[in-house]
C-alpha positions as a Markdown table, in Angstrom:
| # | Residue | x | y | z |
|---|---|---|---|---|
| 1 | Unk | -41.9 | 44.9 | 45.3 |
| 2 | Unk | -38.7 | 45.4 | 47.0 |
| 3 | Unk | -37.3 | 41.8 | 47.5 |
| 4 | Unk | -33.8 | 43.1 | 48.4 |
| 5 | Unk | -35.4 | 44.7 | 51.5 |
| 6 | Unk | -37.4 | 41.5 | 52.3 |
| 7 | Unk | -34.0 | 39.3 | 51.7 |
| 8 | Unk | -32.1 | 41.7 | 54.1 |
| 9 | Unk | -34.8 | 41.3 | 56.7 |
| 10 | Unk | -34.8 | 37.4 | 56.4 |
| 11 | Unk | -31.1 | 37.3 | 56.6 |
| 12 | Unk | -30.9 | 39.6 | 59.5 |
| 13 | Unk | -33.6 | 37.8 | 61.4 |
| 14 | Unk | -36.0 | 40.8 | 61.3 |
| 15 | Unk | -38.5 | 38.6 | 59.5 |
| 16 | Unk | -39.1 | 35.1 | 60.7 |
| 17 | Unk | -40.6 | 34.0 | 57.4 |
| 18 | Unk | -41.9 | 35.4 | 54.1 |
| 19 | Unk | -44.5 | 33.7 | 52.0 |
| 20 | Unk | -44.2 | 34.2 | 48.2 |
| 21 | Unk | -47.3 | 33.5 | 46.2 |
| 22 | Unk | -47.0 | 31.1 | 43.1 |
| 23 | Unk | -47.3 | 34.0 | 40.6 |
| 24 | Unk | -44.4 | 35.9 | 42.1 |
| 25 | Unk | -42.0 | 32.8 | 42.8 |
| 26 | Unk | -39.9 | 33.2 | 39.6 |
| 27 | Unk | -39.4 | 37.0 | 40.2 |
| 28 | Unk | -38.4 | 36.3 | 44.1 |
| 29 | Unk | -36.1 | 33.5 | 42.9 |
| 30 | Unk | -34.3 | 35.7 | 40.5 |
| 31 | Unk | -33.7 | 38.1 | 43.4 |
| 32 | Unk | -32.6 | 35.4 | 45.7 |
| 33 | Unk | -30.2 | 34.0 | 43.2 |
| 34 | Unk | -28.4 | 37.5 | 43.0 |
| 35 | Unk | -28.6 | 38.0 | 46.8 |
| 36 | Unk | -25.0 | 37.8 | 48.4 |
| 37 | Unk | -26.2 | 36.1 | 51.6 |
| 38 | Unk | -28.6 | 33.6 | 50.0 |
| 39 | Unk | -27.0 | 30.6 | 51.9 |
| 40 | Unk | -28.7 | 31.8 | 55.0 |
| 41 | Unk | -32.2 | 31.6 | 53.4 |
| 42 | Unk | -34.2 | 28.6 | 52.5 |
| 43 | Unk | -37.6 | 27.8 | 51.2 |
| 44 | Unk | -40.5 | 25.3 | 51.7 |
| 45 | Unk | -43.0 | 24.7 | 49.1 |
| 46 | Unk | -46.7 | 24.7 | 50.2 |
| 47 | Unk | -49.5 | 23.1 | 48.4 |
| 48 | Unk | -50.9 | 25.5 | 45.8 |
| 49 | Unk | -47.5 | 26.5 | 44.7 |
| 50 | Unk | -46.7 | 29.2 | 47.4 |
| 51 | Unk | -43.2 | 29.1 | 49.0 |
| 52 | Unk | -42.4 | 30.0 | 52.6 |
| 53 | Unk | -38.8 | 31.4 | 52.9 |
| 54 | Unk | -37.1 | 31.7 | 56.3 |
| 55 | Unk | -33.7 | 32.2 | 57.8 |
| 56 | Unk | -31.9 | 28.9 | 58.2 |
| 57 | Unk | -30.1 | 30.2 | 61.3 |
| 58 | Unk | -33.4 | 30.9 | 63.1 |
| 59 | Unk | -35.4 | 27.9 | 61.8 |
| 60 | Unk | -37.4 | 25.8 | 64.5 |
């Protein structure tokens, strides 16, 4: 999975949100920690362990 591209799309507002399954959460978090614009991205945990990430500048 190309998490760099997904993070770019989130930060640029091309994606409103992106849901990460629980089994991929650690790998995605690792990519997010190394991402230069991570301050513009936040996440919400859902029941079941999935996390929905979104651009904080475009959040409702």
